[in-house]
N, C-alpha and C positions, 0 to 999 in steps of 0.2 A: 406622536411625532417627536423628532429629535431636536428640532430647532424652531425658533420663532419665525425664521424665514420660511420654513416649510408650512407652518400654520398660516402665515399670510398668503402664501402661494395657493394653498388649498382653499382658503376663504375666497380668493379671487376667482378660482375655477368655479366654485359653487355659485358665487354671485353672477357669473356669466352663464350659468346653466350647463356647464360642462360636466359630464359624468366622469368620475375618477375613482380610483382605488389606491390606497396607500400601501406601498410595499407588498404587492400582491403575489410576487414570485421570488424565489431565490435561485440564482444562476451559479453554476460551477465554472470556475475559471482558474487558470494558472498564469499568474502575472509574468513570471520569468521561467524559462525552461530550467529544469533541474538536471544535474548530471549525476550519474551513478557509475561506480567502478566496482565490479565484482572482484572478490578476493583472488580467485584462481580461474584459469581457463585451461582446459585439457584439450588441446587442438586435435589430438588423435581420436578423441571421443566426441568432439564438438559439443562439449558441455562446460557450463560455468558453475562454479561452486562459491557459495557464500558461507563462510564459517561464522557462527554466531554463538557468543557466550551469553549475551543478554538480548532479550527481545522486548524492548519497550513498545508502547503503543505507536510511537512515531516510526520506529523501525518496521513494525508490522505493516503500517499504512504505506510506507515507502516501498517495501518489497512487493506489495500488491499493485501499486501504481507502476513500478518498474516493469513487472511482468505484463501488465495490461498494455503498456505502451511499447513493449518489445516482445511480442508473442513469437517472433522468429528465433529467439534464443532459448536454450534449454538451461534454465537456472535451477539449481538444486541447493538444498540447505544441509549443512553439517552443524549439528548442535553440540556444544560442549557438554551439556547435560539435559537430556530430554525431559526429565522429571520436573524441571523448573516450571513454575506456574507463570502464565502470561501477565498476571498481576496479583497482588496480595489478595487472598480470599477467593480467587477464581478456581474453579475445578479444572479448568483447561490447562493442560501442560503444553510445552512447546511442540511435542510430536503430534498431539491431538489437533492443535491449531494448524500445523502444516498439512495434516490429512484433510481437515475440513476445507482448507483453501487449495487443495490439489497440488501441493508442492511435494516433490520427491525429497525425502530427508533420510538422514542417518545420524548416528551419534559418534562423535569424535573422529572416526576414521572412515574412509571411503568404502562403500559397499563393493564387493567383488563383482556382483551382478551388474553394477553400473559399468564397469570396465569391459564387460562382455557384450555390451550394447553397441559395439563399434559399427559405424556406418548406418546408424539409425535413420 
């Protein structure tokens, strides 16, 4: 337990014959809504582009959360260098991470095939 107050409270519950468990579950919450602004919007193609030079753990987590909360948007990634590793010592490169997470991606410049997907 994290405080003497919790210890006293637990002892009181026990003394009164009340069944209890300490910290039995962990709940996910978001205290304040976060905001995200994608780098580019291509209105004629109805797609959003995020250009990334660096993909920290925090950025990866944010991209996944943004997509999960906004499935109606087509968010695609353009990496400055796909051969970069997601962290030192990892075998996973930026492109492999994007593929694993089902993001459409390209390196440095937009894919022509993306532009041919008009009216998707």
